[in-house]
C-alpha positions as CSV (number, residue, x, y, z in Angstrom):
1,M,9.1,14.7,17.6
2,R,10.5,11.1,18.1
3,G,12.7,11.6,15.0
4,A,10.9,10.1,12.0
5,R,11.2,13.1,9.7
6,A,13.9,15.4,8.8
7,A,12.3,18.6,10.1
8,L,10.3,19.4,13.2
9,L,7.7,22.1,13.1
10,V,6.6,23.4,16.5
11,V,3.2,25.0,16.3
12,A,1.8,27.0,19.2
13,L,-1.9,27.5,19.0
14,A,-3.7,30.1,21.2
15,V,-7.3,29.1,21.1
16,A,-10.3,31.1,22.4
17,L,-14.0,30.3,22.2
18,L,-16.2,32.5,20.0
19,G,-19.4,30.5,19.4
20,L,-17.8,27.2,18.3
21,G,-14.9,28.7,16.2
22,L,-11.2,28.9,16.6
23,T,-10.3,32.6,16.6
24,R,-6.5,32.7,16.1
25,A,-3.6,30.4,15.5
26,L,0.1,31.2,15.5
27,T,2.7,28.9,13.8
28,R,6.4,29.0,14.0
29,A,8.8,26.6,12.2
30,V,11.8,25.3,14.2
31,P,14.3,22.8,12.7
32,A,14.8,19.6,14.7
33,E,18.0,19.3,16.6
34,D,19.2,16.3,14.6
35,F,18.0,17.8,11.3
36,A,21.4,17.6,9.7
37,L,22.0,14.0,10.7
38,K,18.6,12.9,9.3
39,Q,19.0,14.9,6.1
40,A,22.5,13.4,5.5
41,A,21.2,9.9,6.2
42,A,18.2,10.3,3.8
43,E,20.4,11.8,1.0
44,H,22.8,8.9,1.5
45,M,20.0,6.3,1.3
46,R,18.7,8.0,-1.9
47,R,22.1,7.5,-3.5
48,C,22.2,3.9,-2.5
49,M,18.7,3.3,-3.9
50,D,19.7,4.9,-7.2
51,A,22.7,2.6,-7.3
52,V,20.6,-0.6,-6.7
53,L,18.2,0.5,-9.5
54,S,21.2,0.8,-11.8
55,Y,22.4,-2.7,-10.8
56,R,19.0,-4.1,-11.7
57,R,19.2,-2.4,-15.1
58,E,22.7,-4.0,-15.7
59,L,21.1,-7.4,-15.0
60,G,18.2,-6.6,-17.3
61,I,15.6,-6.7,-14.5
62,P,13.2,-3.8,-14.8
63,P,11.1,-2.7,-11.8
64,L,7.9,-4.8,-11.3
65,P,4.4,-3.4,-11.8
66,E,3.9,-3.5,-8.0
67,D,6.9,-1.1,-7.7
68,A,4.7,1.8,-8.8
69,R,7.4,4.5,-8.3
70,G,10.1,2.5,-10.0
71,T,12.4,2.4,-7.0
72,G,14.0,-0.9,-7.8
73,M,13.6,-2.0,-4.2
74,L,10.8,-4.5,-4.7
75,G,11.5,-8.1,-5.8
76,D,9.4,-10.9,-7.2
77,H,6.0,-12.0,-6.0
78,F,7.2,-15.6,-5.4
79,N,10.2,-17.6,-6.6
80,A,12.5,-20.4,-5.6
81,V,14.4,-18.3,-2.9
82,T,11.2,-16.8,-1.4
83,T,10.8,-17.8,2.2
84,T,7.4,-16.4,3.3
85,A,4.6,-14.2,2.2
86,G,5.0,-10.4,2.3
87,A,2.9,-7.4,1.4
88,A,3.8,-5.2,-1.6
89,D,2.3,-2.1,0.1
90,A,4.7,-2.5,3.1
91,K,7.7,-2.9,0.8
92,R,6.6,0.2,-1.2
93,T,6.3,2.1,2.0
94,T,9.9,1.4,3.0
95,A,11.3,2.3,-0.4
96,D,11.6,6.0,0.8
97,P,14.9,7.7,1.6
98,N,13.1,9.3,4.6
99,M,13.3,5.9,6.2
100,A,16.9,6.6,7.0
101,A,15.8,9.7,8.9
102,L,13.3,7.6,10.7
103,M,16.1,5.1,11.6
104,V,18.3,8.0,12.9
105,G,15.4,8.8,15.3
106,M,14.9,5.2,16.4
107,L,18.7,4.7,17.1
108,T,18.9,8.0,18.9
109,E,15.9,7.1,21.1
110,A,17.6,3.8,21.8
111,G,20.6,5.7,23.1
112,V,23.0,5.2,20.1
113,G,25.6,7.9,19.6
114,P,28.9,8.4,17.9
115,G,31.4,5.6,18.5
116,D,28.8,3.2,19.7
117,R,28.7,-0.4,18.4
118,V,25.4,-1.7,16.8
119,G,24.9,-5.3,16.0
120,A,22.2,-6.2,13.4
121,G,20.5,-9.2,11.8
122,L,19.1,-8.2,8.4
123,S,16.8,-10.5,6.4
124,G,16.2,-9.8,2.8
125,S,12.5,-9.1,3.4
126,F,13.0,-5.3,3.7
127,P,16.1,-4.3,1.7
128,A,15.2,-0.6,1.9
129,M,15.0,-0.7,5.7
130,N,18.4,-2.5,5.7
131,L,19.9,0.4,3.7
132,A,18.1,2.9,6.0
133,L,19.9,1.3,9.0
134,I,23.3,1.3,7.3
135,C,22.9,5.0,6.3
136,A,21.6,6.0,9.7
137,C,24.6,4.4,11.5
138,E,27.1,6.1,9.2
139,A,25.3,9.5,9.7
140,I,25.4,9.1,13.5
141,G,29.0,7.8,13.5
142,A,28.1,4.4,15.0
143,E,30.0,1.2,14.1
144,L,27.6,-1.3,12.5
145,I,28.3,-5.0,12.5
146,Y,25.6,-6.7,10.4
147,I,24.8,-10.2,9.3
148,A,22.8,-10.3,6.0
149,S,20.5,-13.1,5.0
150,V,19.6,-14.2,1.5
151,G,16.1,-15.3,2.3
152,A,13.3,-12.8,1.7
153,S,9.5,-12.7,1.7
154,T,7.5,-11.9,-1.4
155,Y,8.4,-8.5,-2.9
156,G,11.6,-8.3,-0.8
157,A,15.1,-8.8,-2.1
158,N,14.3,-12.2,-3.5
159,L,15.9,-11.8,-7.0
160,P,18.4,-14.7,-7.2
161,Q,20.7,-12.5,-9.2
162,L,20.5,-9.6,-6.7
163,T,19.9,-10.7,-3.1
164,F,20.4,-8.2,-0.3
165,P,24.0,-9.5,0.4
166,D,24.7,-8.9,-3.3
167,M,23.4,-5.3,-2.9
168,A,25.5,-4.7,0.1
169,L,28.7,-6.1,-1.5
170,R,28.1,-3.9,-4.7
171,L,27.5,-0.8,-2.7
172,Y,30.6,-1.4,-0.6
173,A,32.7,-2.0,-3.7
174,D,31.4,1.2,-5.2
175,A,32.3,3.1,-2.0
176,L,28.6,4.0,-1.4
177,I,28.6,2.4,2.0
178,G,31.5,2.1,4.4
179,T,30.9,-1.3,5.9
180,P,30.5,-4.7,4.2
181,P,28.5,-7.5,5.9
182,A,30.3,-9.2,8.7
183,A,28.8,-12.5,7.6
184,F,26.1,-14.0,5.4
185,S,23.5,-16.7,6.0
186,M,20.9,-18.3,3.7
187,G,18.0,-17.4,6.0
188,G,14.6,-19.1,5.6
189,A,13.9,-22.4,7.3
190,S,16.4,-23.1,10.0
191,D,18.4,-20.2,8.7
192,V,20.0,-22.5,6.1
193,G,17.5,-22.2,3.3
194,L,15.7,-25.5,3.7
195,D,12.6,-24.1,2.1
196,M,14.5,-22.8,-1.0
197,D,15.2,-24.5,-4.3
198,A,18.4,-26.5,-3.7
199,A,20.1,-25.9,-7.0
200,L,19.3,-22.2,-7.1
201,S,20.3,-21.5,-3.5
202,G,23.5,-23.4,-4.2
203,E,24.4,-21.0,-7.0
204,V,23.7,-18.0,-4.7
205,R,25.7,-19.5,-1.9
206,A,28.7,-20.2,-4.2
207,R,28.6,-16.6,-5.6
208,L,28.5,-15.0,-2.2
209,S,31.1,-17.3,-0.7
210,A,33.5,-16.1,-3.4
211,S,33.5,-12.6,-1.8
212,G,35.5,-13.8,1.1
213,V,32.9,-12.8,3.6
214,P,32.2,-15.6,6.2
215,F,29.1,-17.8,5.5
216,L,27.2,-18.9,8.6
217,D,25.7,-22.3,7.7
218,I,24.6,-23.5,11.1
219,R,21.4,-25.4,11.4
220,D,21.5,-25.8,15.2
221,F,19.5,-22.9,16.5
222,G,21.5,-22.4,19.7
223,A,24.9,-22.8,18.0
224,N,23.8,-20.2,15.4
225,L,22.9,-17.7,18.0
226,R,26.2,-18.2,19.9
227,A,28.2,-17.7,16.6
228,R,26.4,-14.5,15.8
229,M,26.8,-13.1,19.3
230,Q,30.5,-13.9,19.2
231,L,30.8,-12.2,15.9
232,Y,29.1,-9.0,17.2
233,A,31.4,-9.0,20.3
234,E,34.7,-9.3,18.5
235,G,35.4,-5.6,18.8
236,G,33.8,-5.2,22.2
237,P,30.3,-5.4,23.5
238,I,27.5,-3.9,21.4
239,D,25.5,-1.0,22.6
240,C,22.4,-1.8,20.6
241,F,20.9,-4.7,18.6
242,V,18.7,-4.1,15.5
243,G,16.6,-6.8,13.8
244,V,15.0,-6.1,10.5
245,G,12.5,-8.7,9.1
246,G,11.4,-11.9,10.5
247,G,14.4,-14.2,10.6
248,I,14.4,-16.9,13.2
249,T,17.7,-15.8,14.7
250,T,16.1,-12.4,15.4
251,N,12.6,-13.4,16.4
252,G,13.3,-16.9,17.9
253,T,11.4,-20.1,17.3
254,G,8.7,-19.6,20.0
255,P,5.0,-19.4,19.2
256,S,4.9,-15.6,19.1
257,A,7.4,-13.0,17.8
258,P,8.8,-10.2,20.0
259,P,7.0,-6.9,20.0
260,H,7.8,-4.3,17.3
261,G,9.7,-1.2,18.2
262,I,12.4,-0.3,20.7
263,L,12.6,-2.9,23.5
264,R,14.4,-2.9,26.8
265,A,14.6,-5.3,29.7
266,G,11.1,-4.5,31.0
267,D,9.6,-5.1,27.6
268,V,10.4,-8.8,27.3
269,G,9.9,-11.7,29.6
270,A,12.3,-14.4,30.7
271,T,14.4,-15.8,27.9
272,G,14.6,-19.5,27.0
273,D,16.1,-21.9,24.5
274,R,13.6,-20.7,21.8
275,S,14.3,-16.9,22.3
276,G,15.9,-15.0,19.5
277,L,18.5,-12.2,19.7
278,I,16.0,-9.4,20.1
279,E,14.8,-10.9,23.4
280,I,18.2,-12.1,24.5
281,Y,19.8,-8.7,24.1
282,A,16.9,-6.7,25.5
283,A,16.7,-9.0,28.6
284,A,20.4,-8.4,29.1
285,G,19.9,-4.6,29.2
286,V,21.1,-3.9,25.6
287,P,18.4,-1.8,23.8
288,A,17.0,-3.8,20.9
289,V,15.2,-2.2,17.9
290,H,12.8,-4.6,16.2
291,V,11.7,-3.5,12.7
292,I,8.9,-5.8,11.5
293,D,5.5,-4.1,11.5
294,I,5.8,-1.4,8.9
295,R,2.3,-0.1,9.2
296,K,2.8,0.4,12.9
297,L,6.3,1.8,12.4
298,V,5.1,4.7,10.1
299,A,2.1,5.3,12.3
300,D,4.3,5.7,15.3
301,Y,6.6,8.2,13.6
302,G,4.0,10.1,11.7
303,M,4.8,8.9,8.2
304,P,2.3,8.0,5.4
305,Y,1.7,4.3,4.6
306,D,2.1,3.4,0.9
307,P,1.7,7.0,-0.4
308,E,1.6,7.6,-4.2
309,T,4.4,10.1,-3.7
310,P,6.5,10.2,-0.5
311,P,7.3,13.6,1.0
312,A,10.5,15.1,-0.3
313,I,13.6,14.8,1.9
314,G,13.5,17.5,4.6
315,E,9.7,17.7,4.7
316,G,7.7,16.1,7.5
317,Q,5.1,16.4,10.2
318,G,5.5,18.4,13.4
319,L,4.1,19.3,16.8
320,V,1.0,21.2,17.7
321,V,0.9,22.6,21.3
322,V,-2.5,23.9,22.4
323,N,-3.9,25.4,25.6
324,P,-7.6,25.8,25.2
325,P,-9.8,27.1,28.0
326,Y,-11.0,24.5,30.6
327,G,-13.3,26.6,32.8
328,E,-11.0,27.3,35.7
329,R,-10.2,31.0,35.5
330,L,-13.2,32.1,33.3
331,A,-16.6,30.7,32.7
332,H,-17.2,29.4,29.2
333,G,-20.0,27.9,27.2
334,D,-20.1,24.5,25.8
335,L,-16.5,23.4,26.3
336,K,-17.2,19.8,25.2
337,S,-18.2,21.1,21.8
338,L,-15.1,23.2,21.6
339,Y,-12.8,20.2,22.3
340,R,-14.7,18.1,19.8
341,L,-14.3,20.7,17.2
342,L,-10.6,21.1,18.1
343,G,-10.1,17.4,17.6
344,Q,-11.8,17.4,14.3
345,R,-9.7,20.4,13.0
346,L,-6.5,18.7,14.2
347,R,-7.4,15.6,12.2
348,D,-8.3,17.6,9.1
349,L,-5.2,19.9,9.2
350,F,-2.4,17.9,10.8
351,P,-2.4,14.2,9.9
352,G,0.6,12.4,11.3
353,W,1.5,15.3,13.7
354,R,2.0,15.1,17.4
355,I,-0.3,17.1,19.6
356,G,0.4,18.5,23.1
357,L,-2.7,19.5,24.9
358,L,-2.5,21.4,28.2
359,T,-5.7,21.3,30.2
360,G,-7.0,20.8,33.7
361,S,-9.8,18.5,32.7
362,G,-9.2,14.9,31.7
363,A,-12.9,14.6,30.7
364,L,-12.5,17.4,28.2
365,A,-9.2,16.0,26.9
366,R,-11.1,12.8,26.0
367,E,-13.4,14.8,23.8
368,L,-10.6,15.2,21.2
369,S,-11.1,11.5,20.3
370,L,-7.4,11.1,19.4
371,P,-5.1,8.2,20.3
372,L,-3.5,9.1,23.6
373,E,0.3,8.5,23.9
374,S,1.4,10.1,27.1
375,T,0.2,12.1,30.2
376,L,2.5,14.4,32.1
377,P,1.0,15.9,35.4
378,L,2.1,19.6,35.9
379,Y,0.8,22.9,37.3
380,N,-0.3,25.9,35.4
381,G,0.4,28.3,38.3
382,P,-1.7,27.0,41.2
383,I,-4.0,25.0,38.9
384,E,-3.3,21.3,38.7
385,C,-3.2,20.3,35.0
386,A,-1.7,17.7,32.7
387,L,0.0,17.8,29.3
388,Y,-1.6,15.1,27.2
389,G,0.4,13.8,24.2
390,Y,-1.4,12.5,21.1
391,R,-0.5,11.4,17.6
392,V,-3.0,12.4,14.8
393,P,-3.6,9.3,12.7
394,I,-3.1,9.5,9.0
395,G,-6.4,8.7,7.4
396,A,-9.9,8.6,8.8
397,V,-10.5,7.8,12.5
398,A,-13.7,7.3,14.4
399,Q,-14.8,10.6,16.0
400,S,-16.3,8.9,19.0
401,P,-14.2,5.8,19.8
402,A,-16.0,3.2,21.9
403,A,-14.9,2.8,25.5
404,P,-13.9,-0.7,26.7
405,S,-16.6,-2.8,28.3
406,A,-15.9,-3.8,31.9
407,M,-18.3,-6.8,31.6
408,L,-16.6,-8.1,28.4
409,A,-13.1,-7.4,29.8
410,N,-13.9,-9.5,32.9
411,R,-15.1,-12.4,30.6
412,L,-12.0,-12.2,28.4
413,A,-9.7,-12.2,31.5
414,K,-11.7,-15.2,32.9
415,N,-11.3,-17.1,29.7
416,L,-7.6,-16.4,29.5
417,R,-7.2,-17.7,33.0
418,R,-9.3,-20.8,32.2
419,L,-7.2,-21.7,29.2
420,K,-3.8,-20.7,30.5
421,R,-2.7,-24.1,31.9
422,W,-3.9,-26.0,28.8
423,R,-2.3,-23.6,26.4
424,E,1.1,-23.7,28.2
425,K,1.0,-27.5,28.4
426,E,0.1,-28.0,24.8
427,N,2.1,-25.0,23.5
428,I,-1.1,-23.4,22.0
429,S,-0.7,-19.9,20.5
430,C,-3.6,-19.9,18.1
431,F,-6.9,-20.4,19.9
432,R,-10.5,-19.3,20.4
433,L,-10.7,-16.8,23.3
434,Y,-14.4,-16.0,23.2
435,D,-17.5,-17.2,21.4
436,A,-20.6,-15.1,22.1
437,D,-20.4,-15.9,25.8
438,I,-22.4,-12.7,26.6
439,P,-25.5,-12.3,24.4
440,E,-24.9,-8.5,24.1
441,Y,-21.5,-9.2,22.5
442,A,-22.4,-11.7,19.7
443,A,-19.0,-12.4,18.2
444,A,-16.2,-15.0,18.1
445,I,-12.7,-13.9,18.9
446,D,-9.7,-16.0,17.7
447,I,-6.1,-15.2,18.6
448,Y,-3.3,-15.9,16.2
449,Q,0.0,-15.4,18.0
450,G,-0.7,-11.8,19.1
451,W,-3.1,-11.0,16.2
452,A,-6.9,-11.0,16.8
453,H,-9.6,-12.0,14.4
454,I,-13.2,-11.0,15.4
455,Q,-16.2,-12.5,13.6
456,E,-19.4,-10.6,14.4
457,Y,-22.6,-12.7,14.5
458,D,-26.1,-11.4,13.9
459,P,-27.3,-10.3,17.4
460,P,-30.0,-12.3,19.3
461,A,-33.6,-11.0,18.8
462,S,-33.5,-9.8,22.5
463,I,-30.8,-7.2,21.7
464,D,-31.7,-3.8,20.5
465,P,-30.4,-3.7,16.8
466,L,-29.4,-0.1,17.2
467,K,-27.2,-0.9,20.2
468,A,-25.8,-4.0,18.5
469,R,-24.4,-1.8,15.7
470,F,-21.9,-0.3,18.2
471,R,-21.1,-3.5,20.0
472,V,-18.3,-4.5,17.7
473,D,-16.5,-1.1,18.4
474,E,-16.8,-2.0,22.1
475,I,-15.4,-5.5,21.5
476,T,-12.5,-4.0,19.6
477,A,-11.7,-1.4,22.3
478,T,-12.0,-4.0,25.0
479,L,-9.8,-6.5,23.2
480,A,-7.2,-3.9,22.6
481,A,-7.2,-2.9,26.3
482,T,-7.4,-6.3,27.8
483,L,-4.8,-8.0,25.6
484,E,-2.7,-4.9,24.9
485,C,-3.3,-5.7,21.3
486,P,-2.7,-2.7,18.9
487,A,-5.6,-1.8,16.6
488,Q,-3.4,-2.7,13.6
489,R,-3.5,-6.3,14.7
490,I,-7.3,-6.6,15.1
491,F,-9.4,-7.7,12.1
492,V,-13.2,-7.6,12.2
493,K,-15.6,-9.5,9.9
494,K,-19.3,-10.0,9.7
495,R,-20.3,-13.7,10.0
496,Q,-23.6,-14.5,8.4
497,R,-25.2,-17.2,6.4
498,Q,-23.1,-17.6,3.2
499,K,-24.7,-18.3,-0.1
500,G,-22.8,-20.3,-2.8
501,A,-19.4,-19.0,-3.5
502,D,-19.8,-16.1,-1.0
503,Q,-18.0,-18.2,1.6
504,Y,-14.9,-18.0,-0.6
505,R,-15.4,-14.4,-1.9
506,K,-12.6,-12.0,-1.2
507,L,-13.5,-9.4,1.4
508,D,-10.3,-7.4,1.0
509,D,-7.1,-7.4,-1.1
510,R,-4.3,-6.7,1.3
511,N,-2.6,-10.0,0.5
512,R,-1.0,-9.9,3.9
513,F,0.0,-13.3,5.3
514,I,1.1,-14.0,8.9
515,E,3.1,-17.0,9.8
516,V,1.9,-18.9,12.9
517,E,2.8,-22.2,14.6
518,E,0.5,-25.1,15.5
519,G,1.6,-28.5,16.7
520,G,5.2,-27.9,15.8
521,H,4.2,-26.9,12.3
522,R,4.1,-23.6,10.5
523,F,1.2,-22.2,8.6
524,L,0.3,-19.0,6.7
525,V,-2.9,-17.3,7.8
526,N,-4.7,-14.3,6.2
527,L,-6.8,-12.4,8.6
528,S,-8.1,-9.7,6.2
529,D,-8.9,-11.0,2.7
530,Y,-11.4,-13.9,3.3
531,L,-14.1,-14.8,5.7
532,D,-12.0,-17.7,7.0
533,T,-8.3,-17.3,7.8
534,G,-6.7,-20.4,6.2
535,L,-6.5,-22.4,9.5
536,F,-9.7,-23.8,11.1
537,L,-8.8,-23.7,14.8
538,D,-11.6,-26.1,15.8
539,H,-10.0,-28.9,13.8
540,R,-6.7,-28.8,15.8
541,P,-7.4,-32.1,17.6
542,T,-8.5,-33.7,14.3
543,R,-5.2,-32.7,12.6
544,R,-3.3,-34.1,15.5
545,L,-5.2,-37.4,15.2
546,I,-4.4,-37.5,11.5
547,E,-0.7,-37.0,12.2
548,E,-0.7,-39.8,14.8
549,M,-2.3,-42.2,12.3
550,S,-0.2,-41.2,9.2
551,A,3.1,-43.1,9.5
552,G,3.6,-45.2,6.4
553,K,0.1,-44.4,5.1
554,R,-1.3,-43.0,1.8
555,F,-3.4,-40.0,2.8
556,L,-6.2,-38.4,0.9
557,N,-7.5,-34.9,1.9
558,L,-10.8,-34.0,0.2
559,F,-11.9,-30.4,0.2
560,G,-8.3,-29.8,1.3
561,Y,-8.5,-26.0,1.6
562,T,-5.0,-24.7,2.5
563,G,-3.6,-28.2,3.2
564,A,-3.2,-28.0,7.0
565,A,-4.3,-31.6,7.5
566,S,-2.0,-32.7,4.7
567,V,0.9,-30.9,6.4
568,Y,0.2,-32.8,9.6
569,A,0.0,-36.1,7.6
570,A,3.2,-35.5,5.8
571,A,5.0,-34.5,9.0
572,G,3.6,-37.7,10.6
573,G,5.3,-39.9,8.1
574,A,2.7,-40.4,5.3
575,V,4.4,-41.9,2.2
576,L,1.9,-39.9,0.0
577,T,-0.5,-37.1,0.5
578,V,-3.1,-36.0,-2.1
579,T,-4.9,-32.7,-1.5
580,V,-7.9,-32.1,-3.7
581,D,-9.7,-28.8,-3.8
582,A,-11.5,-26.8,-6.6
583,S,-9.7,-23.6,-5.7
584,K,-6.4,-22.8,-7.2
585,T,-5.9,-20.0,-4.7
586,Y,-6.2,-22.4,-1.8
587,L,-4.0,-25.1,-3.4
588,D,-1.3,-22.5,-4.0
589,W,-1.6,-21.6,-0.4
590,A,-1.3,-25.3,0.6
591,Q,1.9,-25.7,-1.4
592,R,3.3,-22.6,0.4
593,N,2.4,-24.3,3.7
594,F,4.3,-27.4,2.6
595,A,7.4,-25.3,1.6
596,L,7.2,-23.4,4.9
597,N,7.6,-26.8,6.7
598,G,10.5,-28.0,4.5
599,L,8.3,-30.9,3.1
600,D,9.4,-32.6,-0.1
601,P,6.8,-31.7,-2.8
602,Q,7.8,-34.8,-4.9
603,R,6.0,-37.0,-2.3
604,H,2.8,-35.0,-2.4
605,E,0.1,-34.1,-4.9
606,F,-2.2,-31.1,-5.2
607,V,-5.2,-31.5,-7.4
608,E,-7.4,-28.6,-8.6
609,E,-10.7,-30.3,-9.3
610,D,-14.2,-30.8,-8.0
611,C,-13.8,-33.5,-5.3
612,L,-16.8,-35.6,-6.4
613,E,-15.8,-35.6,-10.0
614,W,-12.3,-36.5,-9.1
615,L,-13.4,-39.4,-6.9
616,R,-15.6,-40.9,-9.6
617,R,-12.5,-41.4,-11.8
618,Q,-10.2,-42.8,-9.2
619,K,-9.0,-46.4,-9.0
620,R,-6.2,-46.2,-6.5
621,S,-6.8,-46.7,-2.8
622,F,-5.8,-44.9,0.4
623,D,-5.1,-45.9,3.9
624,L,-6.4,-42.7,5.5
625,I,-9.0,-40.3,4.1
626,F,-10.2,-37.0,5.5
627,V,-13.4,-35.5,4.2
628,D,-14.4,-32.0,5.4
629,P,-16.8,-30.6,2.8
630,P,-18.6,-27.2,3.0
631,T,-22.3,-27.1,4.0
632,F,-23.2,-25.7,0.6
633,S,-21.4,-25.0,-2.7
634,N,-22.3,-23.9,-6.2
635,S,-18.8,-23.6,-7.6
636,K,-18.5,-23.2,-11.4
637,E,-16.8,-26.6,-11.6
638,R,-20.1,-28.3,-10.7
639,T,-23.2,-28.6,-13.0
640,E,-25.5,-28.5,-9.9
641,D,-25.3,-27.2,-6.4
642,F,-23.8,-29.2,-3.6
643,F,-25.6,-29.5,-0.2
644,I,-24.1,-31.7,2.4
645,Q,-27.3,-33.1,4.0
646,R,-28.6,-34.2,0.6
647,D,-25.4,-35.2,-1.1
648,Y,-23.3,-36.8,1.6
649,P,-24.3,-40.4,0.8
650,V,-23.0,-40.2,-2.7
651,L,-19.8,-38.3,-1.6
652,L,-19.0,-40.7,1.2
653,K,-19.8,-43.9,-0.8
654,E,-17.3,-42.7,-3.5
655,A,-14.7,-41.9,-0.8
656,C,-15.3,-45.2,1.0
657,R,-14.8,-47.0,-2.3
658,L,-11.1,-45.9,-2.2
659,L,-10.5,-46.9,1.4
660,E,-8.1,-49.8,2.0
661,T,-9.5,-52.8,3.9
662,D,-7.7,-51.8,7.1
663,G,-8.0,-48.1,6.4
664,T,-9.7,-45.2,8.2
665,L,-11.9,-42.4,6.9
666,L,-12.7,-39.3,9.0
667,F,-15.7,-37.3,8.0
668,S,-16.5,-33.9,9.5
669,T,-19.1,-31.2,8.9
670,N,-20.0,-27.9,10.6
671,F,-23.7,-28.1,9.5
672,R,-25.4,-28.0,12.8
673,R,-28.6,-29.8,11.8
674,F,-26.7,-32.6,10.0
675,K,-28.0,-36.1,10.5
676,L,-26.0,-39.2,9.4
677,D,-27.8,-42.4,8.5
678,P,-25.5,-45.4,8.9
679,E,-27.9,-47.4,6.7
680,H,-26.4,-45.8,3.7
681,F,-23.1,-47.5,4.4
682,P,-23.5,-51.3,4.8
683,G,-20.2,-53.0,5.5
684,F,-18.8,-50.1,7.5
685,A,-18.5,-49.5,11.2
686,I,-19.2,-45.9,12.0
687,T,-18.3,-44.2,15.2
688,D,-19.1,-40.6,16.3
689,I,-15.8,-39.2,17.6
690,S,-17.0,-35.6,17.9
691,A,-16.3,-35.2,21.6
692,A,-12.7,-36.3,21.1
693,T,-12.2,-33.6,18.5
694,I,-13.4,-30.7,20.5
695,A,-10.5,-28.8,22.3
696,P,-11.0,-26.8,25.6
697,D,-11.1,-23.5,23.7
698,F,-14.3,-24.8,21.9
699,A,-15.8,-26.6,24.8
700,R,-18.5,-24.0,25.2
701,N,-19.7,-24.7,21.6
702,Q,-19.9,-28.5,21.3
703,R,-21.7,-28.1,18.0
704,I,-18.8,-26.3,16.2
705,H,-18.4,-29.4,14.2
706,R,-19.4,-33.1,14.1
707,C,-16.9,-35.9,13.3
708,W,-17.3,-39.6,12.5
709,R,-14.8,-42.4,11.9
710,F,-15.5,-45.0,9.2
711,R,-13.8,-48.4,9.1
712,H,-14.6,-51.6,7.2
713,A,-16.8,-53.7,9.5
714,P,-15.3,-57.1,10.4
715,W,-16.8,-60.2,8.7
716,P,-19.3,-61.9,11.0
717,R,-18.2,-65.2,12.5
718,Q,-19.8,-68.2,11.0
């Protein structure tokens, strides 16, 4: 086993065919070679977690309701030192002493041994994983040089009175850990806390500075990296680098974060001035351990995700080795049925375990329907065979996973090639890759910096509905294979005509936000919980146009959604932005987007109200207005339904009433049958600018939206 749990159970199964049953099984428990190290690390982490819980009690801070097991390792949902969004389930998963055993396994796999030097950048987002690393290094006997950051995502170590640096200092003072931090930083925006409350972060900074530990307050990205690398190298070169969380010094400032897991030179590309320490060290031949995707981490190491009760220290999954018949020496009946049954029994009885299957038939091996991790060719006497390695997923898995489609794979590859030069020139990392190009695969595929969002359309009438039901599985399998995108990063939704508030209805409740970059700005997207993600990719050119027009202007964003257009306007120099939307959820999201970009909230307004009702009461004017209403809405704030084709004259007349004499109004709609009648707007020059607002990734679907520019018409010459 790759080392996640404290014990390794090796199970040898001798399987014979009797009808379709398994006739005998033999199990034998064998402790893992590093059992003592893992157990020591886990016990050490348990003592540290108990101490942190006692520190919280001293401060009068009880565990939050989200901390169901009362571990004390989860912080607030959101406060003045919170930097980004995080998921409570991921934080609960890490609050398990067995994580220290997992970290022993990761470090060992990375080649770390007694006396080796490990450099680490630890954000406050996963305080339990930080403790796991410290305890693992002490168990192995490795020297750890770590820089701890104050900033933390939601539910991380974001308590202003007890940040992760505070925890580390208390644990060191109480002799519970042997190494204090080598330095601190504020973390967050530019690693100096630009997105935090200034007064509160100042208090935290002053308290930590009094400890005598150096404080890294370096806004310049390159200088910050050099200072950290110099600190790590003071006692000699490091043998491994570990990054926990999503700090910019670890991940870099590029459009996509480095992969999760253990990385070596072949796992990263060429480094540049936006590369973080993970990529820099890995490219230089120093193994780098990147801990960021907790769901994938526990899946890789056979641990449960967000269990009600974690396994006790010393308990864990193991290895099943099986050598079923494959028809070489003896004739057998329905071997496919045997292998299918074997796969089902392995899923039922051994979730999280590793499987070793020795067989001479690759076709039969595929009948297990388990995720394949490795293949080792070998001989069973004179018979050419292979040892197939699998990991049994925890939870339900499809018994007959779809195979990738060669036709769809070719189209995805073609689209990637077509968009490559444009994406590189414009630094585009969030884009539409595919939009029902092939009728048999009726879906849109959007990429968000290594994450995939699939929206399944209703199939054309020419496609067999029964076959169409399985197309989305083929799309997912093809996308995973073509883009090497893990299943955990692929989200699938059904796109159909929405009625009323259904377009805003929650589809899930994972509350997982991903930070992405567009146009030099940062945004939070949610790929799971809503039909839309929080960032309309087709409006990328429109947002850029708004930014170019915003300097010195007062900007009004009607139906503002998550405020992306307002972020562009504010970043473009608008003296005021007003974002109006009827949804408190989206306005809160918009304010988080502003904070993420270090924008001063005092210059901007966020109004929770029906847009038309708000417009009717307004007397002030604006230089630039953006109106992007839904096609249909029956929100509770309105006494009657809103339909864009019927109601646009009233809406736009009210908006135009607020437009300055030399101002510009941009109106957009995605209602494909929409018709605009200029006769409703005497005194205005109206120009259809739709073509200029369609980017290359949406070129195939010119009807994705329509966009018009409104300006006051010049007075006719006498």
